C-alpha positions, -999 to +999 in steps of 0.1 A: -691+072-463-667+077-496-644+104-499-664+121-530-694+122-512-677+141-476-695+179-472-677+213-480-704+225-458-714+213-420-730+229-392-716+223-361-729+220-325-704+234-299-698+210-267-675+225-241-661+194-225-676+164-251-654+149-278-665+120-307-643+098-326-645+085-361-660+046-352-679+059-317-714+061-306-722+085-284-763+098-273-769+133-275-801+146-253-813+176-281-834+209-262-825+243-269-840+254-300-810+265-326-799+230-325-834+214-327-841+231-358-801+219-365-807+189-362-844+189-379-823+203-411-798+178-410-826+151-413-842+160-438-808+158-462-774+143-447-781+134-415-747+151-410-738+173-381-700+186-367-692+179-330-664+209-317-655+224-289-658+258-274-625+279-263-628+287-224-631+323-230-652+349-206-649+380-233-665+360-256-706+360-263-717+326-252-738+324-279-709+328-306-676+313-282-647+311-301-639+268-319-611+245-318-601+241-354-603+203-352-641+186-341-653+153-353-687+147-380-714+126-374-744+106-385-770+105-368-784+068-364-808+071-342-834+095-335-868+098-314-887+132-301-899+130-269-935+140-255-918+176-243-906+187-273-866+175-273-846+150-292-828+120-280-805+114-312-770+088-309-742+104-337-718+074-349-681+097-356-666+093-391-646+119-398-625+150-381-627+179-402-605+211-395-626+245-397-613+268-422-640+299-430-669+301-409-707+310-428-720+338-417-761+330-423-795+333-412-805+303-392-801+303-356-769+276-358-735+278-363-720+267-399-684+263-409-668+257-446-642+226-434-618+201-450-611+171-446-574+159-463-556+158-427-578+134-416-592+106-448-572+081-429-604+081-404-624+066-427-603+033-433-609+002-416-575-001-398-559-021-371-542-008-348-508-024-334-511-026-295-531-048-269-547-042-242-511-052-222-502-021-227-534-004-210-524-014-175-513+009-159-534+036-178-568+014-169-555+012-131-544+051-132-581+059-148-601+038-124-589+059-096-589+086-113-631+080-122-639+067-086-623+101-076-643+125-094-673+105-088-671+088-122-690+054-130-674+034-162-688-002-171-654-016-172-667-054-180-681-036-211-655-018-222-627-049-219-647-065-245-652-036-273-619-032-303-588-018-285-595+012-309-631+016-292-621+015-252-589+042-257-618+062-275-642+058-253-624+067-215-610+093-229-645+108-241-658+102-208-626+112-192-627+141-165-601+155-181-603+197-194-608+213-227-574+212-236-568+177-224-596+162-242-588+185-273-553+172-281-565+136-277-589+141-303-563+160-325-537+129-322-535+111-356-529+077-345-542+052-319-506+047-302-502+083-298-532+084-283-526+064-256-492+080-250-511+110-241-535+097-220-507+081-197-492+121-199-525+136-188-526+114-163-495+115-149-503+151-135-537+139-122-516+114-101-512+139-072-549+142-061-556+181-056-588+167-030-574+144-005-528+146-012-532+115-016-504+101-049-530+075-072-522+039-065 
């Protein structure tokens, strides 16, 4: 996508503990009526939607939670409808955005005015100066954390991907908190994201369930 074709208004899909990075593709199962409407409208136009995390708060209406400012715009690259009227889509992350204003409309889903100025670099094909050897300790600690939390990851498949795909996939799939995942989404580059993952992992080094240090 070219800079001049970026939209100024975007339908947003608030999904807690879920982030999408540019150049990664994720599957989504759409069943809630308002988001079925959103996908219908998107498919008729530019096939673009914005994924964003809602902030955790106990005193806000669950239907209109406060949103983080930074999310990622994706394009629907695969679409199918199930027999029970659900949509199964694949969304490819394109570029991160910042919400500048939420629009009031009669639509069931939320729309926002957005700005891409701080994240134009997401559209470029830049090679990061990192090697898989830089990830050895992160991989070791992540494997242990994932296993203890009951997560199953195809590590061989990850290692066959490019480095940025691997780091971003791990960030998306990790059992980190909403706030921690948001920090990873907002990091400017891959090297910084790798360091942030390492720092977050340090906070998990003492496992709260069995009081044993991750080896």
